[in-house]
N, C-alpha and C positions, 0 to 999 in steps of 0.2 A: 387510570382504572385498569383493573385486571380483566382479561378475557374470561368469559365463562368457558366451561369445558367444550360445549358444542362449537363455539367460535374458534377455539384453539384447534379442535379436530379438523374443522373445515380449512383453517389456515394451513395446518400441517399437511392435509391432503393436497392442497394447492401447491405447497412448497415441494412435496415429494413428486407430484406430477410434473412440475417445471424442471426439477432436478433430473428425473428419470428420462424425460423426453428432450433433454438438453435445450430447454427454452427459458433458462434463467435470464433475467434482464441484462446481464453483463457477463463476459467471460471470466472476470475476476472471481466470480462466485464458485467456479469450478476448481481453480488452483491459484489461491491468493499469492503464494510465494512466487510462482512463475510470473504472475501478472505484475507484482511489485518489481521483480527483476527486469522485466520488459520495460516498465515505466522508467526505471533507473537508467537503463541503456538509452532510452529515448532522450532523457534529460542530459546525459553525458554527451550524446551525439550533438544535441542542440548547442551545448556549451562549447564543444570543439568547433562547430560551425561558426558561432559568434566570435570565438577567438581568432579563427582564420580571417573573418571579415575585418576585425580590428587590426590585424597585422597587415592586411592588404590596403587598408585605408591610410593614405599618406598623411592625413592630419593626426594620426595616432603614433607616427614615428617620432621617437624622442629626439629632441634637439640638444638636450643636456643629458649627460650620462652620469648617473649617480648609482654606481653598482651596489653600494650598501643599501640604499633605499629600495632599489629594485629587488634585491635579495630578501629584505624584510617583508616587502609586499607579497612576494612569492610564497614565503613561509607562512605569512598570515592567511593567504588564500588557501594554501594546503591544509593548514589547521582547520579552517572553516569547512573545507570540503570533507575532511575527516569527521568533524563534528556532525555535519549533515548526514553523512553515511551512517554513523553510529546511531543518530536519532531515527533514521529510516529503519534501521535494523531493529531498534527498540520498539518502534511503532508496529512493525510487522510481527514481532514476537508477542507483543500485547494483544494484537488482533487475533493471532492464532490461539492464544490462551482464552480470550473472550469467546471466540467461536467454539472452542472445545467445551467451555462451561455452558454456553447456550445450548449446545447439542445435548449435553448430559442433562441439563435442566428440562429440556423439551421431552426427552425420552422418559425421564422420571415422571413428569406430569402426565404424559400419555399413558405410561404404564399404570399409574395410579387410577386414571380414568377408566382404562380397560378393566382393571382389577375390580373397580367399584361397580361397573356394569356387569361383570362376569359373575 
């Protein structure tokens, strides 16, 4: 169900108050692109840490060497990482577009409500 104008105004006042006083529930609401980049760096750091652990673990040292298979697996992993990175970028772009449309819509609704009262 849609909010009535009074509820929307109250929600928007609360939103503006949180935004202006820097009390949004999470930092990502202030700069989504920076937050996404930070999260990507965290994931990459964790993946590197796990790779180092695997290399340090003697049970993961290969006893048979099949260079072609290793190369295929590395290429497959690189393609998957590239796909994931592209998907993350696409999600970020879509989120930014949605955020922009939501802001425009909210401003249109509030403008109409103010105009109606004015």
